[in-house]
PDB file of the backbone (N, CA, C, O) and the ligand in Angstrom, with CONECT records:
HET     ZN  A 101       1
ATOM      1  N   MET A   1     -14.502   3.978  29.124  1.00  0.00           N
ATOM      2  CA  MET A   1     -14.371   3.666  27.692  1.00  0.00           C
ATOM      3  C   MET A   1     -15.177   2.431  27.361  1.00  0.00           C
ATOM      4  O   MET A   1     -15.035   1.396  28.011  1.00  0.00           O
ATOM      5  N   ASN A   2     -16.003   2.535  26.374  1.00  0.00           N
ATOM      6  CA  ASN A   2     -16.846   1.377  25.979  1.00  0.00           C
ATOM      7  C   ASN A   2     -16.090   0.496  24.970  1.00  0.00           C
ATOM      8  O   ASN A   2     -15.740   0.933  23.874  1.00  0.00           O
ATOM      9  N   LEU A   3     -15.867  -0.684  25.357  1.00  0.00           N
ATOM     10  CA  LEU A   3     -15.112  -1.627  24.518  1.00  0.00           C
ATOM     11  C   LEU A   3     -15.870  -2.031  23.224  1.00  0.00           C
ATOM     12  O   LEU A   3     -15.300  -2.401  22.197  1.00  0.00           O
ATOM     13  N   ARG A   4     -17.178  -1.926  23.374  1.00  0.00           N
ATOM     14  CA  ARG A   4     -18.035  -2.360  22.207  1.00  0.00           C
ATOM     15  C   ARG A   4     -17.855  -1.401  20.997  1.00  0.00           C
ATOM     16  O   ARG A   4     -18.220  -1.727  19.867  1.00  0.00           O
ATOM     17  N   LEU A   5     -17.291  -0.232  21.276  1.00  0.00           N
ATOM     18  CA  LEU A   5     -17.004   0.691  20.179  1.00  0.00           C
ATOM     19  C   LEU A   5     -15.883   0.174  19.356  1.00  0.00           C
ATOM     20  O   LEU A   5     -15.792   0.486  18.168  1.00  0.00           O
ATOM     21  N   PHE A   6     -15.015  -0.615  19.946  1.00  0.00           N
ATOM     22  CA  PHE A   6     -13.787  -1.004  19.271  1.00  0.00           C
ATOM     23  C   PHE A   6     -13.918  -2.384  18.582  1.00  0.00           C
ATOM     24  O   PHE A   6     -13.268  -2.693  17.583  1.00  0.00           O
ATOM     25  N   VAL A   7     -14.800  -3.177  19.192  1.00  0.00           N
ATOM     26  CA  VAL A   7     -14.901  -4.531  18.624  1.00  0.00           C
ATOM     27  C   VAL A   7     -16.321  -4.830  18.202  1.00  0.00           C
ATOM     28  O   VAL A   7     -17.272  -4.286  18.762  1.00  0.00           O
ATOM     29  N   ARG A   8     -16.461  -5.676  17.237  1.00  0.00           N
ATOM     30  CA  ARG A   8     -17.792  -6.106  16.910  1.00  0.00           C
ATOM     31  C   ARG A   8     -17.791  -7.635  16.976  1.00  0.00           C
ATOM     32  O   ARG A   8     -16.757  -8.280  16.802  1.00  0.00           O
ATOM     33  N   LYS A   9     -18.936  -8.178  17.221  1.00  0.00           N
ATOM     34  CA  LYS A   9     -18.992  -9.577  17.446  1.00  0.00           C
ATOM     35  C   LYS A   9     -18.765 -10.375  16.155  1.00  0.00           C
ATOM     36  O   LYS A   9     -19.465 -10.190  15.160  1.00  0.00           O
ATOM     37  N   ASN A  10     -17.818 -11.221  16.198  1.00  0.00           N
ATOM     38  CA  ASN A  10     -17.554 -12.093  15.059  1.00  0.00           C
ATOM     39  C   ASN A  10     -18.261 -13.426  15.208  1.00  0.00           C
ATOM     40  O   ASN A  10     -17.710 -14.411  15.700  1.00  0.00           O
ATOM     41  N   VAL A  11     -19.512 -13.411  14.759  1.00  0.00           N
ATOM     42  CA  VAL A  11     -20.400 -14.533  14.998  1.00  0.00           C
ATOM     43  C   VAL A  11     -19.988 -15.765  14.250  1.00  0.00           C
ATOM     44  O   VAL A  11     -19.040 -15.773  13.465  1.00  0.00           O
ATOM     45  N   GLN A  12     -20.717 -16.780  14.515  1.00  0.00           N
ATOM     46  CA  GLN A  12     -20.423 -18.094  13.921  1.00  0.00           C
ATOM     47  C   GLN A  12     -20.637 -18.047  12.421  1.00  0.00           C
ATOM     48  O   GLN A  12     -20.260 -18.969  11.698  1.00  0.00           O
ATOM     49  N   LEU A  13     -21.250 -16.959  11.957  1.00  0.00           N
ATOM     50  CA  LEU A  13     -21.555 -16.840  10.503  1.00  0.00           C
ATOM     51  C   LEU A  13     -20.291 -16.482   9.711  1.00  0.00           C
ATOM     52  O   LEU A  13     -20.349 -16.235   8.506  1.00  0.00           O
ATOM     53  N   ALA A  14     -19.188 -16.460  10.385  1.00  0.00           N
ATOM     54  CA  ALA A  14     -17.948 -16.119   9.662  1.00  0.00           C
ATOM     55  C   ALA A  14     -17.564 -17.220   8.671  1.00  0.00           C
ATOM     56  O   ALA A  14     -18.038 -18.354   8.735  1.00  0.00           O
ATOM     57  N   ARG A  15     -16.713 -16.839   7.786  1.00  0.00           N
ATOM     58  CA  ARG A  15     -16.240 -17.723   6.776  1.00  0.00           C
ATOM     59  C   ARG A  15     -15.297 -18.817   7.360  1.00  0.00           C
ATOM     60  O   ARG A  15     -14.455 -18.551   8.218  1.00  0.00           O
ATOM     61  N   CYS A  16     -15.479 -20.009   6.868  1.00  0.00           N
ATOM     62  CA  CYS A  16     -14.582 -21.068   7.339  1.00  0.00           C
ATOM     63  C   CYS A  16     -13.132 -20.821   6.815  1.00  0.00           C
ATOM     64  O   CYS A  16     -12.969 -20.572   5.621  1.00  0.00           O
ATOM     65  N   PRO A  17     -12.093 -20.883   7.662  1.00  0.00           N
ATOM     66  CA  PRO A  17     -10.732 -20.607   7.270  1.00  0.00           C
ATOM     67  C   PRO A  17     -10.200 -21.638   6.314  1.00  0.00           C
ATOM     68  O   PRO A  17      -9.264 -21.372   5.560  1.00  0.00           O
ATOM     69  N   ASN A  18     -10.806 -22.848   6.341  1.00  0.00           N
ATOM     70  CA  ASN A  18     -10.338 -23.941   5.504  1.00  0.00           C
ATOM     71  C   ASN A  18     -11.032 -24.031   4.152  1.00  0.00           C
ATOM     72  O   ASN A  18     -10.372 -24.051   3.113  1.00  0.00           O
ATOM     73  N   CYS A  19     -12.328 -24.086   4.163  1.00  0.00           N
ATOM     74  CA  CYS A  19     -13.046 -24.275   2.904  1.00  0.00           C
ATOM     75  C   CYS A  19     -13.707 -23.022   2.371  1.00  0.00           C
ATOM     76  O   CYS A  19     -14.153 -22.970   1.225  1.00  0.00           O
ATOM     77  N   GLY A  20     -13.761 -21.997   3.238  1.00  0.00           N
ATOM     78  CA  GLY A  20     -14.315 -20.726   2.762  1.00  0.00           C
ATOM     79  C   GLY A  20     -15.800 -20.649   2.777  1.00  0.00           C
ATOM     80  O   GLY A  20     -16.369 -19.657   2.320  1.00  0.00           O
ATOM     81  N   LYS A  21     -16.478 -21.694   3.302  1.00  0.00           N
ATOM     82  CA  LYS A  21     -17.928 -21.691   3.329  1.00  0.00           C
ATOM     83  C   LYS A  21     -18.450 -20.760   4.404  1.00  0.00           C
ATOM     84  O   LYS A  21     -17.937 -20.719   5.522  1.00  0.00           O
ATOM     85  N   ILE A  22     -19.470 -20.021   4.047  1.00  0.00           N
ATOM     86  CA  ILE A  22     -20.031 -19.042   5.064  1.00  0.00           C
ATOM     87  C   ILE A  22     -21.120 -19.775   5.882  1.00  0.00           C
ATOM     88  O   ILE A  22     -21.864 -20.617   5.378  1.00  0.00           O
ATOM     89  N   ALA A  23     -21.161 -19.406   7.148  1.00  0.00           N
ATOM     90  CA  ALA A  23     -22.164 -19.890   8.077  1.00  0.00           C
ATOM     91  C   ALA A  23     -22.138 -21.410   8.306  1.00  0.00           C
ATOM     92  O   ALA A  23     -23.143 -21.995   8.710  1.00  0.00           O
ATOM     93  N   ALA A  24     -20.974 -22.052   8.044  1.00  0.00           N
ATOM     94  CA  ALA A  24     -20.867 -23.478   8.316  1.00  0.00           C
ATOM     95  C   ALA A  24     -20.196 -23.737   9.611  1.00  0.00           C
ATOM     96  O   ALA A  24     -20.101 -24.884  10.047  1.00  0.00           O
ATOM     97  N   LEU A  25     -19.718 -22.684  10.253  1.00  0.00           N
ATOM     98  CA  LEU A  25     -18.982 -22.849  11.483  1.00  0.00           C
ATOM     99  C   LEU A  25     -19.952 -22.951  12.667  1.00  0.00           C
ATOM    100  O   LEU A  25     -20.914 -22.191  12.782  1.00  0.00           O
ATOM    101  N   ARG A  26     -19.659 -23.920  13.538  1.00  0.00           N
ATOM    102  CA  ARG A  26     -20.423 -24.052  14.767  1.00  0.00           C
ATOM    103  C   ARG A  26     -19.496 -24.073  15.959  1.00  0.00           C
ATOM    104  O   ARG A  26     -18.358 -24.535  15.879  1.00  0.00           O
ATOM    105  N   ARG A  27     -19.981 -23.586  17.021  1.00  0.00           N
ATOM    106  CA  ARG A  27     -19.168 -23.565  18.248  1.00  0.00           C
ATOM    107  C   ARG A  27     -18.951 -25.010  18.755  1.00  0.00           C
ATOM    108  O   ARG A  27     -19.892 -25.791  18.894  1.00  0.00           O
ATOM    109  N   SER A  28     -17.758 -25.305  19.004  1.00  0.00           N
ATOM    110  CA  SER A  28     -17.494 -26.696  19.431  1.00  0.00           C
ATOM    111  C   SER A  28     -17.289 -26.748  20.929  1.00  0.00           C
ATOM    112  O   SER A  28     -16.933 -25.743  21.544  1.00  0.00           O
ATOM    113  N   ARG A  29     -17.504 -27.878  21.507  1.00  0.00           N
ATOM    114  CA  ARG A  29     -17.378 -28.016  22.952  1.00  0.00           C
ATOM    115  C   ARG A  29     -15.863 -27.864  23.362  1.00  0.00           C
ATOM    116  O   ARG A  29     -14.946 -28.277  22.653  1.00  0.00           O
ATOM    117  N   THR A  30     -15.696 -27.265  24.510  1.00  0.00           N
ATOM    118  CA  THR A  30     -14.282 -27.198  24.965  1.00  0.00           C
ATOM    119  C   THR A  30     -13.861 -28.575  25.486  1.00  0.00           C
ATOM    120  O   THR A  30     -14.590 -29.220  26.240  1.00  0.00           O
ATOM    121  N   ARG A  31     -12.709 -28.994  25.080  1.00  0.00           N
ATOM    122  CA  ARG A  31     -12.319 -30.345  25.333  1.00  0.00           C
ATOM    123  C   ARG A  31     -11.398 -30.444  26.585  1.00  0.00           C
ATOM    124  O   ARG A  31     -11.403 -31.462  27.278  1.00  0.00           O
ATOM    125  N   ASN A  32     -10.648 -29.426  26.850  1.00  0.00           N
ATOM    126  CA  ASN A  32      -9.807 -29.457  28.039  1.00  0.00           C
ATOM    127  C   ASN A  32      -9.719 -28.145  28.729  1.00  0.00           C
ATOM    128  O   ASN A  32     -10.400 -27.184  28.372  1.00  0.00           O
ATOM    129  N   VAL A  33      -8.866 -28.105  29.733  1.00  0.00           N
ATOM    130  CA  VAL A  33      -8.757 -26.884  30.582  1.00  0.00           C
ATOM    131  C   VAL A  33      -8.236 -25.701  29.732  1.00  0.00           C
ATOM    132  O   VAL A  33      -8.718 -24.573  29.838  1.00  0.00           O
ATOM    133  N   ILE A  34      -7.233 -26.009  28.884  1.00  0.00           N
ATOM    134  CA  ILE A  34      -6.673 -24.945  28.119  1.00  0.00           C
ATOM    135  C   ILE A  34      -7.714 -24.297  27.248  1.00  0.00           C
ATOM    136  O   ILE A  34      -7.752 -23.070  27.146  1.00  0.00           O
ATOM    137  N   GLU A  35      -8.543 -25.064  26.631  1.00  0.00           N
ATOM    138  CA  GLU A  35      -9.643 -24.534  25.821  1.00  0.00           C
ATOM    139  C   GLU A  35     -10.606 -23.714  26.618  1.00  0.00           C
ATOM    140  O   GLU A  35     -11.125 -22.701  26.148  1.00  0.00           O
ATOM    141  N   LYS A  36     -10.852 -24.170  27.869  1.00  0.00           N
ATOM    142  CA  LYS A  36     -11.744 -23.420  28.701  1.00  0.00           C
ATOM    143  C   LYS A  36     -11.193 -22.047  29.064  1.00  0.00           C
ATOM    144  O   LYS A  36     -11.908 -21.047  29.114  1.00  0.00           O
ATOM    145  N   ILE A  37      -9.894 -22.049  29.314  1.00  0.00           N
ATOM    146  CA  ILE A  37      -9.207 -20.735  29.608  1.00  0.00           C
ATOM    147  C   ILE A  37      -9.250 -19.889  28.332  1.00  0.00           C
ATOM    148  O   ILE A  37      -9.566 -18.702  28.415  1.00  0.00           O
ATOM    149  N   LEU A  38      -8.954 -20.437  27.181  1.00  0.00           N
ATOM    150  CA  LEU A  38      -8.988 -19.707  25.943  1.00  0.00           C
ATOM    151  C   LEU A  38     -10.371 -19.116  25.681  1.00  0.00           C
ATOM    152  O   LEU A  38     -10.510 -18.001  25.178  1.00  0.00           O
ATOM    153  N   ARG A  39     -11.385 -19.896  26.037  1.00  0.00           N
ATOM    154  CA  ARG A  39     -12.771 -19.493  25.813  1.00  0.00           C
ATOM    155  C   ARG A  39     -13.088 -18.255  26.694  1.00  0.00           C
ATOM    156  O   ARG A  39     -13.901 -17.410  26.319  1.00  0.00           O
ATOM    157  N   LYS A  40     -12.429 -18.171  27.871  1.00  0.00           N
ATOM    158  CA  LYS A  40     -12.641 -17.012  28.719  1.00  0.00           C
ATOM    159  C   LYS A  40     -12.120 -15.712  28.054  1.00  0.00           C
ATOM    160  O   LYS A  40     -12.655 -14.625  28.271  1.00  0.00           O
ATOM    161  N   ILE A  41     -11.065 -15.869  27.247  1.00  0.00           N
ATOM    162  CA  ILE A  41     -10.609 -14.674  26.521  1.00  0.00           C
ATOM    163  C   ILE A  41     -11.117 -14.640  25.141  1.00  0.00           C
ATOM    164  O   ILE A  41     -10.478 -14.099  24.239  1.00  0.00           O
ATOM    165  N   LYS A  42     -12.293 -15.229  24.957  1.00  0.00           N
ATOM    166  CA  LYS A  42     -13.007 -15.145  23.715  1.00  0.00           C
ATOM    167  C   LYS A  42     -12.328 -15.822  22.513  1.00  0.00           C
ATOM    168  O   LYS A  42     -12.579 -15.447  21.368  1.00  0.00           O
ATOM    169  N   LEU A  43     -11.512 -16.768  22.763  1.00  0.00           N
ATOM    170  CA  LEU A  43     -10.924 -17.569  21.713  1.00  0.00           C
ATOM    171  C   LEU A  43     -11.532 -18.939  21.745  1.00  0.00           C
ATOM    172  O   LEU A  43     -11.019 -19.866  22.372  1.00  0.00           O
ATOM    173  N   SER A  44     -12.684 -19.045  21.022  1.00  0.00           N
ATOM    174  CA  SER A  44     -13.471 -20.269  21.199  1.00  0.00           C
ATOM    175  C   SER A  44     -13.169 -21.238  20.102  1.00  0.00           C
ATOM    176  O   SER A  44     -12.881 -20.862  18.966  1.00  0.00           O
ATOM    177  N   PRO A  45     -13.239 -22.518  20.469  1.00  0.00           N
ATOM    178  CA  PRO A  45     -13.090 -23.533  19.455  1.00  0.00           C
ATOM    179  C   PRO A  45     -14.316 -23.644  18.564  1.00  0.00           C
ATOM    180  O   PRO A  45     -15.447 -23.624  19.050  1.00  0.00           O
ATOM    181  N   TYR A  46     -14.098 -23.759  17.291  1.00  0.00           N
ATOM    182  CA  TYR A  46     -15.254 -23.905  16.357  1.00  0.00           C
ATOM    183  C   TYR A  46     -14.933 -25.144  15.450  1.00  0.00           C
ATOM    184  O   TYR A  46     -13.794 -25.589  15.313  1.00  0.00           O
ATOM    185  N   PHE A  47     -16.001 -25.633  14.874  1.00  0.00           N
ATOM    186  CA  PHE A  47     -15.790 -26.626  13.808  1.00  0.00           C
ATOM    187  C   PHE A  47     -16.652 -26.319  12.632  1.00  0.00           C
ATOM    188  O   PHE A  47     -17.704 -25.694  12.760  1.00  0.00           O
ATOM    189  N   CYS A  48     -16.215 -26.751  11.496  1.00  0.00           N
ATOM    190  CA  CYS A  48     -16.885 -26.477  10.263  1.00  0.00           C
ATOM    191  C   CYS A  48     -17.791 -27.682   9.911  1.00  0.00           C
ATOM    192  O   CYS A  48     -17.331 -28.823   9.863  1.00  0.00           O
ATOM    193  N   GLN A  49     -19.075 -27.402   9.669  1.00  0.00           N
ATOM    194  CA  GLN A  49     -19.992 -28.479   9.320  1.00  0.00           C
ATOM    195  C   GLN A  49     -19.764 -28.960   7.904  1.00  0.00           C
ATOM    196  O   GLN A  49     -20.162 -30.070   7.551  1.00  0.00           O
ATOM    197  N   SER A  50     -19.160 -28.178   7.133  1.00  0.00           N
ATOM    198  CA  SER A  50     -18.959 -28.490   5.744  1.00  0.00           C
ATOM    199  C   SER A  50     -17.715 -29.374   5.474  1.00  0.00           C
ATOM    200  O   SER A  50     -17.811 -30.402   4.803  1.00  0.00           O
ATOM    201  N   CYS A  51     -16.549 -28.953   6.008  1.00  0.00           N
ATOM    202  CA  CYS A  51     -15.351 -29.670   5.700  1.00  0.00           C
ATOM    203  C   CYS A  51     -14.756 -30.363   6.937  1.00  0.00           C
ATOM    204  O   CYS A  51     -13.777 -31.098   6.811  1.00  0.00           O
ATOM    205  N   GLY A  52     -15.317 -30.145   8.103  1.00  0.00           N
ATOM    206  CA  GLY A  52     -14.779 -30.823   9.300  1.00  0.00           C
ATOM    207  C   GLY A  52     -13.602 -30.136   9.942  1.00  0.00           C
ATOM    208  O   GLY A  52     -12.986 -30.669  10.864  1.00  0.00           O
ATOM    209  N   TRP A  53     -13.282 -28.925   9.445  1.00  0.00           N
ATOM    210  CA  TRP A  53     -12.141 -28.203  10.038  1.00  0.00           C
ATOM    211  C   TRP A  53     -12.452 -27.809  11.488  1.00  0.00           C
ATOM    212  O   TRP A  53     -13.574 -27.412  11.805  1.00  0.00           O
ATOM    213  N   ARG A  54     -11.484 -27.919  12.329  1.00  0.00           N
ATOM    214  CA  ARG A  54     -11.701 -27.568  13.691  1.00  0.00           C
ATOM    215  C   ARG A  54     -10.578 -26.680  14.174  1.00  0.00           C
ATOM    216  O   ARG A  54      -9.401 -27.001  14.007  1.00  0.00           O
ATOM    217  N   GLY A  55     -10.952 -25.537  14.786  1.00  0.00           N
ATOM    218  CA  GLY A  55      -9.885 -24.654  15.210  1.00  0.00           C
ATOM    219  C   GLY A  55     -10.480 -23.554  16.025  1.00  0.00           C
ATOM    220  O   GLY A  55     -11.684 -23.496  16.275  1.00  0.00           O
ATOM    221  N   LYS A  56      -9.554 -22.641  16.451  1.00  0.00           N
ATOM    222  CA  LYS A  56     -10.016 -21.544  17.319  1.00  0.00           C
ATOM    223  C   LYS A  56     -10.133 -20.274  16.580  1.00  0.00           C
ATOM    224  O   LYS A  56      -9.258 -19.910  15.795  1.00  0.00           O
ATOM    225  N   ILE A  57     -11.210 -19.591  16.819  1.00  0.00           N
ATOM    226  CA  ILE A  57     -11.436 -18.279  16.174  1.00  0.00           C
ATOM    227  C   ILE A  57     -11.672 -17.279  17.347  1.00  0.00           C
ATOM    228  O   ILE A  57     -12.326 -17.571  18.348  1.00  0.00           O
ATOM    229  N   PHE A  58     -11.104 -16.126  17.139  1.00  0.00           N
ATOM    230  CA  PHE A  58     -11.344 -15.041  18.073  1.00  0.00           C
ATOM    231  C   PHE A  58     -12.768 -14.556  17.876  1.00  0.00           C
ATOM    232  O   PHE A  58     -13.195 -14.210  16.775  1.00  0.00           O
ATOM    233  N   SER A  59     -13.482 -14.547  18.988  1.00  0.00           N
ATOM    234  CA  SER A  59     -14.925 -14.233  18.876  1.00  0.00           C
ATOM    235  C   SER A  59     -15.212 -12.725  18.570  1.00  0.00           C
ATOM    236  O   SER A  59     -16.333 -12.354  18.225  1.00  0.00           O
ATOM    237  N   TYR A  60     -14.194 -11.905  18.706  1.00  0.00           N
ATOM    238  CA  TYR A  60     -14.381 -10.512  18.432  1.00  0.00           C
ATOM    239  C   TYR A  60     -13.417 -10.034  17.382  1.00  0.00           C
ATOM    240  O   TYR A  60     -12.254 -10.437  17.384  1.00  0.00           O
ATOM    241  N   LYS A  61     -13.853  -9.213  16.515  1.00  0.00           N
ATOM    242  CA  LYS A  61     -13.032  -8.605  15.542  1.00  0.00           C
ATOM    243  C   LYS A  61     -12.934  -7.100  15.804  1.00  0.00           C
ATOM    244  O   LYS A  61     -13.852  -6.463  16.319  1.00  0.00           O
ATOM    245  N   ILE A  62     -11.786  -6.578  15.427  1.00  0.00           N
ATOM    246  CA  ILE A  62     -11.622  -5.134  15.582  1.00  0.00           C
ATOM    247  C   ILE A  62     -12.483  -4.408  14.571  1.00  0.00           C
ATOM    248  O   ILE A  62     -12.471  -4.739  13.385  1.00  0.00           O
ATOM    249  N   SER A  63     -13.216  -3.438  15.026  1.00  0.00           N
ATOM    250  CA  SER A  63     -14.167  -2.741  14.161  1.00  0.00           C
ATOM    251  C   SER A  63     -13.410  -1.926  13.093  1.00  0.00           C
ATOM    252  O   SER A  63     -12.222  -1.631  13.229  1.00  0.00           O
ATOM    253  N   LYS A  64     -14.142  -1.583  12.042  1.00  0.00           N
ATOM    254  CA  LYS A  64     -13.558  -0.804  10.941  1.00  0.00           C
ATOM    255  C   LYS A  64     -13.046   0.541  11.344  1.00  0.00           C
ATOM    256  O   LYS A  64     -12.005   0.989  10.865  1.00  0.00           O
ATOM    257  N   ASN A  65     -13.765   1.188  12.217  1.00  0.00           N
ATOM    258  CA  ASN A  65     -13.385   2.465  12.648  1.00  0.00           C
ATOM    259  C   ASN A  65     -12.534   2.506  13.927  1.00  0.00           C
ATOM    260  O   ASN A  65     -12.487   3.516  14.629  1.00  0.00           O
ATOM    261  N   PHE A  66     -11.880   1.406  14.200  1.00  0.00           N
ATOM    262  CA  PHE A  66     -10.988   1.269  15.359  1.00  0.00           C
ATOM    263  C   PHE A  66      -9.989   2.395  15.438  1.00  0.00           C
ATOM    264  O   PHE A  66      -9.879   3.083  16.453  1.00  0.00           O
ATOM    265  N   PHE A  67      -9.268   2.571  14.365  1.00  0.00           N
ATOM    266  CA  PHE A  67      -8.151   3.553  14.382  1.00  0.00           C
ATOM    267  C   PHE A  67      -8.713   4.976  14.476  1.00  0.00           C
ATOM    268  O   PHE A  67      -8.108   5.839  15.112  1.00  0.00           O
ATOM    269  N   GLN A  68      -9.825   5.215  13.870  1.00  0.00           N
ATOM    270  CA  GLN A  68     -10.468   6.541  13.964  1.00  0.00           C
ATOM    271  C   GLN A  68     -10.788   6.831  15.383  1.00  0.00           C
ATOM    272  O   GLN A  68     -10.529   7.930  15.875  1.00  0.00           O
ATOM    273  N   LEU A  69     -11.362   5.841  16.069  1.00  0.00           N
ATOM    274  CA  LEU A  69     -11.790   6.011  17.484  1.00  0.00           C
ATOM    275  C   LEU A  69     -10.541   6.215  18.382  1.00  0.00           C
ATOM    276  O   LEU A  69     -10.534   7.069  19.268  1.00  0.00           O
ATOM    277  N   VAL A  70      -9.543   5.446  18.140  1.00  0.00           N
ATOM    278  CA  VAL A  70      -8.319   5.574  18.898  1.00  0.00           C
ATOM    279  C   VAL A  70      -7.716   6.991  18.766  1.00  0.00           C
ATOM    280  O   VAL A  70      -7.324   7.648  19.731  1.00  0.00           O
ATOM    281  N   LEU A  71      -7.680   7.389  17.512  1.00  0.00           N
ATOM    282  CA  LEU A  71      -7.166   8.710  17.169  1.00  0.00           C
ATOM    283  C   LEU A  71      -7.990   9.813  17.866  1.00  0.00           C
ATOM    284  O   LEU A  71      -7.450  10.795  18.374  1.00  0.00           O
ATOM    285  N   MET A  72      -9.271   9.613  17.868  1.00  0.00           N
ATOM    286  CA  MET A  72     -10.163  10.541  18.492  1.00  0.00           C
ATOM    287  C   MET A  72      -9.945  10.663  20.003  1.00  0.00           C
ATOM    288  O   MET A  72      -9.980  11.756  20.568  1.00  0.00           O
ATOM    289  N   TYR A  73      -9.720   9.514  20.636  1.00  0.00           N
ATOM    290  CA  TYR A  73      -9.421   9.472  22.030  1.00  0.00           C
ATOM    291  C   TYR A  73      -8.091  10.177  22.343  1.00  0.00           C
ATOM    292  O   TYR A  73      -7.987  10.937  23.306  1.00  0.00           O
ATOM    293  N   ILE A  74      -7.098   9.909  21.520  1.00  0.00           N
ATOM    294  CA  ILE A  74      -5.797  10.543  21.694  1.00  0.00           C
ATOM    295  C   ILE A  74      -5.921  12.047  21.566  1.00  0.00           C
ATOM    296  O   ILE A  74      -5.374  12.780  22.389  1.00  0.00           O
ATOM    297  N   VAL A  75      -6.632  12.526  20.546  1.00  0.00           N
ATOM    298  CA  VAL A  75      -6.838  13.964  20.320  1.00  0.00           C
ATOM    299  C   VAL A  75      -7.538  14.580  21.562  1.00  0.00           C
ATOM    300  O   VAL A  75      -7.143  15.637  22.052  1.00  0.00           O
ATOM    301  N   LEU A  76      -8.588  13.883  22.050  1.00  0.00           N
ATOM    302  CA  LEU A  76      -9.287  14.374  23.226  1.00  0.00           C
ATOM    303  C   LEU A  76      -8.416  14.424  24.447  1.00  0.00           C
ATOM    304  O   LEU A  76      -8.523  15.345  25.257  1.00  0.00           O
ATOM    305  N   MET A  77      -7.520  13.405  24.594  1.00  0.00           N
ATOM    306  CA  MET A  77      -6.616  13.375  25.748  1.00  0.00           C
ATOM    307  C   MET A  77      -5.694  14.537  25.721  1.00  0.00           C
ATOM    308  O   MET A  77      -5.501  15.225  26.723  1.00  0.00           O
ATOM    309  N   ILE A  78      -5.100  14.767  24.530  1.00  0.00           N
ATOM    310  CA  ILE A  78      -4.136  15.855  24.352  1.00  0.00           C
ATOM    311  C   ILE A  78      -4.868  17.237  24.608  1.00  0.00           C
ATOM    312  O   ILE A  78      -4.343  18.133  25.269  1.00  0.00           O
ATOM    313  N   LEU A  79      -6.039  17.329  24.070  1.00  0.00           N
ATOM    314  CA  LEU A  79      -6.877  18.565  24.187  1.00  0.00           C
ATOM    315  C   LEU A  79      -7.151  18.835  25.682  1.00  0.00           C
ATOM    316  O   LEU A  79      -6.989  19.960  26.153  1.00  0.00           O
ATOM    317  N   SER A  80      -7.557  17.813  26.400  1.00  0.00           N
ATOM    318  CA  SER A  80      -7.925  18.001  27.801  1.00  0.00           C
ATOM    319  C   SER A  80      -6.675  18.279  28.652  1.00  0.00           C
ATOM    320  O   SER A  80      -6.716  19.034  29.624  1.00  0.00           O
ATOM    321  N   ALA A  81      -5.551  17.633  28.247  1.00  0.00           N
ATOM    322  CA  ALA A  81      -4.273  17.919  28.959  1.00  0.00           C
ATOM    323  C   ALA A  81      -3.840  19.384  28.766  1.00  0.00           C
ATOM    324  O   ALA A  81      -3.335  20.042  29.676  1.00  0.00           O
ATOM    325  N   TYR A  82      -4.071  19.862  27.509  1.00  0.00           N
ATOM    326  CA  TYR A  82      -3.710  21.222  27.170  1.00  0.00           C
ATOM    327  C   TYR A  82      -4.599  22.225  27.933  1.00  0.00           C
ATOM    328  O   TYR A  82      -4.136  23.270  28.389  1.00  0.00           O
ATOM    329  N   ILE A  83      -5.856  21.878  28.052  1.00  0.00           N
ATOM    330  CA  ILE A  83      -6.775  22.806  28.753  1.00  0.00           C
ATOM    331  C   ILE A  83      -6.389  22.825  30.298  1.00  0.00           C
ATOM    332  O   ILE A  83      -6.332  23.882  30.926  1.00  0.00           O
ATOM    333  N   VAL A  84      -6.142  21.646  30.838  1.00  0.00           N
ATOM    334  CA  VAL A  84      -5.740  21.559  32.248  1.00  0.00           C
ATOM    335  C   VAL A  84      -4.430  22.324  32.491  1.00  0.00           C
ATOM    336  O   VAL A  84      -4.263  23.019  33.493  1.00  0.00           O
ATOM    337  N   GLN A  85      -3.531  22.168  31.547  1.00  0.00           N
ATOM    338  CA  GLN A  85      -2.216  22.880  31.700  1.00  0.00           C
ATOM    339  C   GLN A  85      -2.454  24.412  31.686  1.00  0.00           C
ATOM    340  O   GLN A  85      -1.904  25.157  32.497  1.00  0.00           O
ATOM    341  N   LYS A  86      -3.256  24.820  30.773  1.00  0.00           N
ATOM    342  CA  LYS A  86      -3.659  26.299  30.589  1.00  0.00           C
ATOM    343  C   LYS A  86      -4.238  26.818  31.905  1.00  0.00           C
ATOM    344  O   LYS A  86      -3.894  27.880  32.425  1.00  0.00           O
ATOM    345  N   PHE A  87      -5.143  25.978  32.391  1.00  0.00           N
ATOM    346  CA  PHE A  87      -5.909  26.394  33.625  1.00  0.00           C
ATOM    347  C   PHE A  87      -4.908  26.522  34.774  1.00  0.00           C
ATOM    348  O   PHE A  87      -4.911  27.516  35.501  1.00  0.00           O
ATOM    349  N   LEU A  88      -4.027  25.479  34.936  1.00  0.00           N
ATOM    350  CA  LEU A  88      -3.097  25.482  36.084  1.00  0.00           C
ATOM    351  C   LEU A  88      -2.153  26.627  35.955  1.00  0.00           C
ATOM    352  O   LEU A  88      -1.772  27.233  36.957  1.00  0.00           O
ATOM    353  N   LYS A  89      -1.752  26.951  34.719  1.00  0.00           N
ATOM    354  CA  LYS A  89      -0.762  28.058  34.532  1.00  0.00           C
ATOM    355  C   LYS A  89      -1.404  29.361  34.985  1.00  0.00           C
ATOM    356  O   LYS A  89      -0.804  30.159  35.704  1.00  0.00           O
ATOM    357  N   SER A  90      -2.661  29.552  34.534  1.00  0.00           N
ATOM    358  CA  SER A  90      -3.303  30.835  34.907  1.00  0.00           C
ATOM    359  C   SER A  90      -3.630  30.887  36.373  1.00  0.00           C
ATOM    360  O   SER A  90      -3.695  31.973  36.949  1.00  0.00           O
ATOM    361  N   TYR A  91      -3.835  29.764  36.986  1.00  0.00           N
ATOM    362  CA  TYR A  91      -4.157  29.637  38.417  1.00  0.00           C
ATOM    363  C   TYR A  91      -3.003  30.012  39.268  1.00  0.00           C
ATOM    364  O   TYR A  91      -3.171  30.685  40.285  1.00  0.00           O
ATOM    365  N   PHE A  92      -1.829  29.597  38.885  1.00  0.00           N
ATOM    366  CA  PHE A  92      -0.628  29.823  39.665  1.00  0.00           C
ATOM    367  C   PHE A  92       0.077  31.106  39.348  1.00  0.00           C
ATOM    368  O   PHE A  92       0.956  31.495  40.116  1.00  0.00           O
ATOM    369  N   ASP A  93      -0.225  31.771  38.317  1.00  0.00           N
ATOM    370  CA  ASP A  93       0.429  32.995  37.935  1.00  0.00           C
ATOM    371  C   ASP A  93      -0.052  34.177  38.738  1.00  0.00           C
ATOM    372  O   ASP A  93       0.413  35.297  38.528  1.00  0.00           O
TER     373      ASP A  93
HETATM  374 ZN    ZN A 101     -14.928 -25.584   6.197  1.00  0.00          ZN2+
END
């Protein structure tokens, strides 16, 4: 399963959560171990060049068609399970 289908990169061009300015966010240096760990799970510290806001933003956002894709995978799984079941039934009969 390709994870890139589900998430899209939430670049630094995102809107500042504090002042709402676009493209003012810059990646900030990790200051301690906790931030380094958080960075590993793509929760990076950012700061706003415009208002000085500093905080953590998830680097990835769920894509618009996330639920469509999940639904599609579920349907495919049920369908393949149904086919396998049919096949096994006819095989053992
Ligand atoms: Zn700001």
